[in-house]
N, C-alpha and C positions, 0 to 999 in steps of 0.2 A: 163200165168204165173203161175207160179205152186205151192201153196201151201205143207207146210205139213202133216202129216197124225196124228203126234205127239202133232199137238200144238204148240209147241218151236220151233225155227230157229234153222239149223246142225253148227252152228260154234260153240259151245263148252264151252260156258261160265254158268258155277256153283256159286256157293258161296259157300264158306267150312261153316256151320254152328260150328266144333269143334275150332277150334282157338277161334272164334266171343265168344263164350260160359266160354271158358278160360281166355280170361282178362274181365271177369265178374265177372262175381269168385274172380278172382286175387283185382279186384275193392273194391270187395264186402266185402272179408276180413281185405283190407288195410285197408279199414273204421270203419268196425267193433273194429281193435285193435287199432286206437289211437283212437277214439274216449273215452273208456277206460280210456285212460291215462286224460283225464281233468276231475275224474270223485272229485266231492267234489269239486271242486272251484283252489285247492292247485296250480297251474295252476300257478295263477295270480300275486302273493308274494310271491318273491325266500328267504327259512327260510330253514338257514338249524340249522336239530331235535338234540336234543340232543341226545347219542349214552346208548345207554344200552343193557345187556344178556340179563333180564329178562322181558316181558309181554306178554301180547296174541296176534293172530295173526290177521291180519288184516279179517275183517267176508265182503264178496259181498253182502249189503244187500241197500236197499233204503235208502238214504244221507235223513231225517228229519227236519234238526232240523239246532246250527249255529256249526259253528268254527272261533272258536274268537284266534288270532294270536298276541301274544305280539315281536316284530320286533328289531331290537337288537338295535335299538335305543331308548327304548324303548316305540314306539309309541301302540297301540290295535287298530286293524282291526276290523270287520265283515264279514265275507265270503269275502276278500279280498279288502272288499270297504275304502274308507277312511278315514284315524283315527280317535277316537272316546276321548272323554273327560270322566272319571270317568258318571261323572254324564250321559253324552248322551246313551254309553252304559249297565247306568244298567235304565236308560227307555228301550231300545231296548232286554232287558233281559225281562224285566216286561210283555212286552208287550208280548213278545216273551208264555211265563208262562200264561196267560194269555191264549193264545193261546190252548197247550197244554203241560201241570205239566211232563209230562213224554218226552221234547223233546228232541235228544239226544244236549248235546256241547261236541265241543273237544273243546280241548283247542294247538293249538303249541303255543311253546317257542324256541323260536331261541336261539342254544347255547348261543350268547355271550349275551342275556338280564339278567338283574340282576333275580338274585330269589327272591329281594321283592316285581320286578313289575310283576310278574311272578303270587306272592300268593297275591298279590293285587286284582286282577281279574279272583283268584281259591276265594276267599274271595268274591268278587263281587256278583260271580254269586250260593252260597249258601246264599248267604243273600236274595240273590230272591225270593229261595225257591228248587232251583235245586237241588235231591237229590243226579245226575251221572252225576259227569265230566269226562271223556279222557281228557288224556291225550295222543299225538301223536307226539313218538318216533319213532330212527330206530333201530331197534335193530347192533348189529356188533358180527362178530364172532371169538370165540377165537382161537390164530396162535400157 
């Protein structure tokens, strides 16, 4: 029985690491991109946002606040959860205000929601004491 000097067999089997590393990097990039689309829980409730020509650009910051959504049928949802009454919304806002009076409030109103419904929510937020409310809209381009 003869053993080889190089410590391995002469069958010529090797593992190529370059394709393996390429696949791992592609998977990493895929998951990084798909996770950015799920930011701010906006994927939980489909809402047709109103389109405007003016408005600021979205900022890539860590979101620490509430997202209030007014759906087309008038339901008010906080962070995409179950519908709340005006009193439940006021209670949730007071709890948030007690923890952080400068918390960011995003108001998402469906394009088909009534103007009065969105203004009622905006008024509730202002009466609790929040000084700033950001309206979430989509920008359209002139053609």
